[in-house]
N, C-alpha and C positions, 0 to 999 in steps of 0.2 A: 205655931202652925206654919208650915212652909208654904210658899207661893205655889198655887195649883198649876200655873202655866207661865210661860215666858212672857214678860210684860214688854210692850212696844218700846218703853224707855230704856230697856236693857240692850244698848248698842253703843259702839264707839264711833259710829258714823254720824257725827253731830250735825254736819251740814245737811245730810239727807233727812235726819230726824227733825231738824228745824223746819225744813220745807214741808214735811209730812204734818207737823203740828200747826205750823203758822198759816198755811194756805187755807185750810177750812176756816180757821179763825178770821183770816183776812176777808174772805168772801162773806162770812156771817156778819162781820162787823160793818162791811160796806153796806149790806142790806139794812142793817140796823141804823146806820147813819143816814141812809137815804130816807128811811121812814121818819127819822127825826126832822129832816129837812122838809119832807112832804107835810108832816104835821104842822110845822111852822108856816108853810105856804098856805095850807088850808085855813089856819087861824088868821094869818095876815090878810087873806083875801075875803074871808067870810065873816070874820069878827072885827078886823081892823087893827090899827096901830095900838089901840089899848089892849087888844088881845095879845099882841107880841110883847108889850110891856108887862102884862100879867104873867106870861110864861117866864119872863126874865126875873120878876120879883119873887116868884115862888121857889126859885132855885135853891137858896140857902136852907129853907125849911125842908123842902123835898129831899135834899141831899142826906138828911138824917136817916131816911129809909135805906139808902145805899150804904150809909155808914154802918148800920146794923148788919146788913148783908155782908159787907166786907169784913167786919169784925169776926163773924163766924166763918164765912167762906174762905177768906185768905188764911186765917189761922188754922182752920180745919184742913184746907187744901195743902198747906205747907206740911202739916203733920202726915197727911195721907201719902204724899210723894216720898217723904223720908222713910215712912214705915214700909212702903212697897220696896224702896231701895234696900232696906235692911231685911227684907223678906219676912215681914210680920203681917200677914194678911188678916189675921183675926182682929188685931187692934186697928188696922186700917178700916175694916168694916165697922168696928165699934165707933171709930171717929166719925164715920159717915152717919151712923144712926144718932149719935149724940148731937151732931151739927144740925140735923133736921129737927130734933126735939127742941133745941134751944132757939131755932129760928121761929118756932111757934110761940114760945114763951116771950121772947123779946119783942116780937111783932105786936103781941097783945099789949104789953107794957107801953110801947111807943105810941100806939094808937090812942090809948086812954090818956096818955100824958099830953099829947099835942093838940088833938081836935078841939077841946074846950077853949083854948086860948089862941086860935088861929088868927082872928081879926086883930088882936092886940099885937102879935108879932109882926104881922104884915104892915100895920100902921107904923110900928117902931122902925121897920126897915125903910119905909118911905113910900108906901102905897098911897096914891092920890085917891080922891073921891071917885074918879072915873075907873081906876084900875082895881080898887079894893074888892068890889063885888065879884068881878071876874076871877081874881086870884083866889079869893076865899072859897068860891064855889068849886073851882078846879081842885084845890087842895083837899077839900072835904071828901070828894070822891076818891082821890088818890090815897089818902090816909085811911079811908074806910076799907081799903084792900091791901093794907100793909103786909099782911101775912102772905098774900099771893106774891107780891113783888120780892119780898125777902127770901121766901122759899125757892122761888124760881132762880134767883141769882145765886143762892147757895148751891143748889143742885148743878147749875151751870159750872161753877168753879170746881165742884167735886168731879164732874165728868172730865174736865180739863186736867185735874190733878192726877187722874189715873191714865192720862195720855190719849183719851178718845176725843180729839177735837172735831172729828167728823160729826158725831152726835151733837156736840155743842153747836156746831155750825147749823145743823138742821133746826135745832131748837131756836136759835137766834133768827134764822130766816123765817121760820114759822111765825114767830112773834111779830116780826117786822111786817110781813105780808098781810097777816090778819089785821094788824093795827091800821095799815093804809086802807084796807077794805072797810073796816069799821068807821074810820075817819070819813071816808066818802059817803057812807050811808047816814051816819049820825049828823054830820055837819051840813051836807047839801040838801037831800030831800027831806030829812026830818027836822032841819033847822034847830038843832040842839046846841049850836054854838060851842063855847069852850067846855061846856059840860059833856058834849059829844066827844071832844078830844080826850077828856079824862076817862070817860067810859071805854073808849077805844084802847087806851093804854092798859087798863086793868083787865079787860076781857081777853086781849091778845096775850098778856102775860099768863093769865090763867090757863089758856089753851096750851101754851108752851110748857108750863109747869106740869100739866097732866101728861104731856108727851115724855118729859124726863122721868117722871114717876113710872110710867109704863116701861121705859128703857131699863130701869133698875129692878122692876118687879117681874117683868116678863121677857126682857130682851137678853142680849148677850153681853151684859156689863161685866167688867173685870171684877168689880166689887159688887156685893149684893146687899140689899136692904133687908135686915132681919129685925123683927119687932123687938126682940130682946135687947138689941143694941141701942134702943132708945133710952134705956135706963142709964142715967148719968154715971160715968166712971170718973172718979176724982182726979186720977192721973191724967186722963185725956182732957178733961175740962181745963185743968191747969195749963197743959201744953197749948191747947187751942187758944185760950184767952190771954196767955202771956204774949203771944204774937198778935192776936186779934184785937186786944184792947188798944194797941198802938194805932191800928187802922181806924178804930172809932174815935180815938183822940185826934187823929188827922181830920176826920170828918167834922168834928166839933170845931177844930181850929179853922177849917175851911168855911164852915157855916158862919162863924163869928166874923172872919175877914170878909166874906162875901156880903154879909149884912152891912158892914161899914163901907165896903166898896160901892154897893148899890146906893146907899144913902149919900155918899159923896157924889156919885154920878147924878143923882136926882138934884142935889143941892147946886151943882155947878152946870148941869146940862138939861135938867128937867126930864120929862117923859121921852123926849127924843133920844137923849143919851141912854135912857133905860131900854128903849127899843133897840138901839144900836148894840147894846150889850147882849140882848137876846139873839141877835143875828150872829154876833161874834161867837157866842157859845156854840151855836150849830156849826159854824165854820171850824171852830177849834176841835170839834169831834172828828172831823175829817183830817185836819192837820196833825193831830196827835195820834191818829190811828196806827201808823207804822210802829211808833214806840210802844203803844199799848199792846199791839199784837205780838211784837217780838219780845217784849218784857214778859207777857203772860205765857208765851211759848217757852221762854227760858226757864220759868219757875219750876215746872215739873222735871225738866231735864237737870237743872241745877240741884234741886232737892233730892232727886233719885241718886245722882252721882255723888253727892255729898254724903248721903246715907250709906252708899256702897263704898265710901272711901276712895273714889276715883277722882282725886283732886285735880289732876291735869285735865281731864275731860270736863269737869265742872268749870274750870277756869276758861276753857276754850268756849264754852257756851256763853259766858259773859262777854268775851271779846267779840264773838260773832254777832250777838244781839246789839252791842254798842256800835259796831262798825256799820252794819246795815241800816240801823236807825239814823245814824249821821247822814248817810247818803240820801235817804228818803226825805228827811226833814230839810236838807239844803234845797232840794228841788221844790218842796212845798213852800218854803219861804220865798223863793224866787217868784213863783206864780202869784202869791198873795201880795208881794211888793209891787209887781208890774201890772197886775189886772185886778185890783181890789173892787173897782166899781162894777165890773162885769159879774163878779161873784155876788156882790150886794144886791144887784138887780134881780137875782133869782128869787129873793124874798119879798121885795117891796118896790113900788114905783114912786113912793113919797120922796120928793127931792131933798127935803131937809134931813130925812132919815138916811138917805143914801150918802149925803155929804158927810154926816157925822160918822157913819159906819166906815167910810173910806179912811178918814183920819184915824179912827180907832184901830183899824186893821193894820195900818202901817206901823203904828206904835207897838201894838200888842205882839205882833208876830216877828218883830225885828230880832228876837233872841230865840226863835223857834228851835234851832238845833240844840241849844243848851237845855231847853225844856224837854226835848225828846230824850237826851242822854240822862237827864235827871229822872225821868219816868222809868227808864231801864235800870239805872243804878239803885234807885230806892227799893226796887223789888228784889235785889240780890239778898238783902239782909233777912227779910221774913222768910225767904225761900229756904234758908239754912238755919232758921231758928235763932237768929241774933236779935235779942229783945231790945237791948239798950240802943243800938244803932238804928233799929227800925223805929223806935219811939222818937228818937232825936230828929230823924228825917221827916217823920210823920207830922210833927208839930212845928218844926222850924220854918219851913218855907211858907205855909199859909199863916201860921200864928205869929211869926216874928217878922219875916222878910216882907211878905205881901201886906200884912196889916200895918206894919210900921211905915212902909213906903206910901200906902194909900192915904194915911193920915198926914204924912209929912209933905209929899211932893205937891199936892194941890195948892198949898199955901204959897208956893213959889211959881208954879206954872198953870194954875187954874185947872180947867178941864183936861188939857193934855197931861197934867200931872197925875190925874186919876188913871189914865190909860198907861202911862209910863210905869206904874207900880208893877204891872205884869212882867215886862221884860227885865226890870230890875230884880224881881224875886226869882226869875228863871236863872239869871246869871249867878246870883248868890247861892241858890239851891244847888246848881251844878258844881260850884266850887266846894261846897260842903260834902257832896257825894264823893268827889275826887279825894278829899282829905281822908274820908272814912274808908275808901276802897284801897288806898295804898298799903296800909298794914295788912289788910285781908288778903290781897293778892300775894304779898310777900309770904304770908303764912301758908297759903295754898301751894305755892312753889316749894316751900320747905317741906311740907307734909307729903307732897308728891314725890320728892326726892327720897324721903325716908321710906315711903311705901314701896317704891321701886327697888330699894336695896334689900328689902326683907325677903 
């Protein structure tokens, strides 16, 4: 079936298209990151340092939810962009339906697998007696709504894959604003503590998910949800999960490395280091935002042009995303190196926590430009359906570089060695991306020349 109308991705004006796609994503992500910071501020001020530590220690387990979402969303989104580029709308819509179907199935499996053993895993990671009850209570609520979180994130990626970042921005802003409102209500007047923070997350995601469903069912979406497309298609399932499984493998690798990282932080720095890591996580969301926005904006452009065999334009999108990312991350690194205490004071007034966070910030963000370029580079391969390269990058940085360094360096440098594992893995990850991109860029140039001569 041919495409019913001209898609927004069908243009050679890459700079203008990048602006059109990235600006809504940028504003949406800013609001999302503001809500993450406000969430931490609420918990820090009304629950205390143990609350911040609890939000830190739940990260490895909670990331499994995002791993399932990325597995289906990135795999499905990559296929959708390429199918739109090759003008096969029927299979693009079938991919959308299959992705939603599997979001429900895998959410149920994950919820049933994780909830019974939450306390065991939290203690294994390093939760103290003071932190464990808060962390367990928070995760029980979060995992009880796994289906909402996964489906929301998959729909968000599908909207971006068809090139409608404006709707994605509205959904992100809706989720962020309602989360802040619920935080204020549940935590302050209702005194629900960290449970209120968890409820605010799942309710706000539920509202945003319903908005995205309404867009696909009643709005002007490019692709349409058709109930018959929920029936699994073996070819589509294979294509989605050949890319998507690498994303889940990355999450598993990140979960394992984060568990060891947190345990090392607790061993060498106690709950203060754990609280510092929680603050660093929130700052990292802002610091990595340019690379995430530009990488995600690049994906549908790259996937579309690769599917349409416009290799020169596809390559231009990679260069543009990398160049702008480098500029933004250099500025962010300068700010975090010069004013780390001012940034830390946004979250806490605890002197010991401020001091540890300042030290951690200067170590962790010392290689921020390389981390930004790694973020963009690793998204090139799933965008064009390259399974082996995607898998290698997905597991190597968290599962080999970060894990290896966090186990090795503290033996020589104590607590600073824990923090140094991050910049070390950023540099090694960047070098691996460069090695893998060199032959791909050469092939794109060769294919572009061959196509232009036909």
